[in-house]
C-alpha positions in Angstrom: 16.2 -60.2 -38.5 17.5 -62.5 -35.7 21.0 -62.9 -35.3 21.6 -66.1 -37.8 20.0 -64.7 -40.6 22.4 -61.1 -40.2 25.4 -64.1 -40.3 24.4 -64.6 -43.3 23.5 -61.7 -45.2 27.1 -60.1 -44.0 28.0 -62.7 -45.1 26.5 -63.8 -48.5 27.4 -59.8 -48.5 31.5 -59.7 -47.9 31.5 -63.1 -50.8 30.2 -60.9 -52.9 32.7 -58.1 -52.7 35.6 -60.5 -52.3 34.1 -61.5 -55.6 34.1 -58.0 -57.3 37.6 -57.8 -55.9 39.2 -61.1 -57.4 37.2 -60.1 -61.0 38.3 -56.4 -61.1 42.0 -57.4 -60.4 41.5 -60.2 -62.7 40.3 -57.9 -64.7 42.9 -54.9 -64.7 45.8 -58.3 -64.8 43.6 -59.0 -68.8 43.9 -55.4 -69.6 47.3 -54.8 -68.5 49.7 -57.6 -69.3 52.2 -58.2 -71.4 52.4 -60.0 -74.3 55.1 -62.1 -75.8 54.7 -59.9 -79.3 55.0 -56.7 -77.3 58.2 -57.9 -75.6 59.8 -59.3 -78.9 59.1 -55.9 -79.7 60.6 -53.8 -77.2 64.0 -55.9 -77.6 64.0 -55.6 -80.5 64.2 -51.7 -79.9 66.8 -52.9 -77.3 68.9 -54.1 -79.5 68.6 -51.5 -82.2 68.4 -48.8 -79.7 72.2 -51.1 -78.7 73.2 -50.3 -82.7 72.4 -47.3 -82.7 74.4 -46.4 -79.5 77.4 -48.4 -81.0 77.5 -46.7 -84.4 77.1 -42.9 -82.8 79.6 -44.4 -80.3 82.1 -44.9 -83.5 80.8 -42.1 -85.6 82.6 -39.5 -82.0 85.7 -41.4 -82.3 85.5 -40.8 -85.9 85.3 -37.7 -86.3 87.5 -36.8 -83.4 90.4 -38.4 -85.5 89.5 -36.3 -89.0 89.3 -33.6 -86.2 93.2 -34.5 -85.3 93.9 -35.4 -88.2 92.9 -31.9 -90.1 94.1 -29.6 -87.1 97.5 -31.1 -87.8 97.6 -30.6 -91.0 96.3 -27.4 -90.8 99.3 -26.6 -87.8 101.6 -28.0 -91.0 100.3 -26.0 -93.7 100.7 -22.7 -91.7 104.0 -23.6 -91.0 105.2 -24.4 -94.5 103.0 -20.3 -95.1 105.6 -19.1 -92.6 108.1 -21.0 -93.9 107.4 -19.5 -97.5 106.5 -16.1 -96.5 109.8 -15.9 -94.7 111.4 -17.3 -97.8 109.5 -14.5 -100.0 110.8 -11.9 -98.2 114.0 -12.1 -97.7 114.0 -12.7 -101.9 113.1 -9.7 -101.9 115.6 -7.8 -100.1 117.8 -9.4 -102.1 115.7 -8.8 -105.0 116.0 -4.9 -103.8 120.2 -4.8 -102.7 121.0 -6.8 -106.6 119.2 -3.8 -108.2 120.2 -1.4 -105.7 123.9 -2.7 -106.7 123.2 -2.6 -110.6 122.3 1.4 -109.7 125.6 1.7 -108.3 127.2 0.0 -111.3 125.3 1.3 -113.9 126.0 5.2 -112.6 129.1 4.7 -112.3 
């Protein structure tokens, strides 16, 4: 093989390698390309995720407000119960005093 044939053979081999590389690159991009339908689907999913996060945030805010209301109501109810129990104790004490007074008056 002389020098000219060697250069031509090397050029052909390099050209074939270039063509195979270009074809492989085109093939990879062809199969991994994202279609417009996929992009639309991704945008729709992103919008739904955003709406779901907003709904979640609203639910958390509502639950925190409701919890604060219920805690306040519970505190008021406990205060009322405490006041009622104190009133009941006083009423029982007065009733005992009245019984004792009536028994003393009856025993005379």
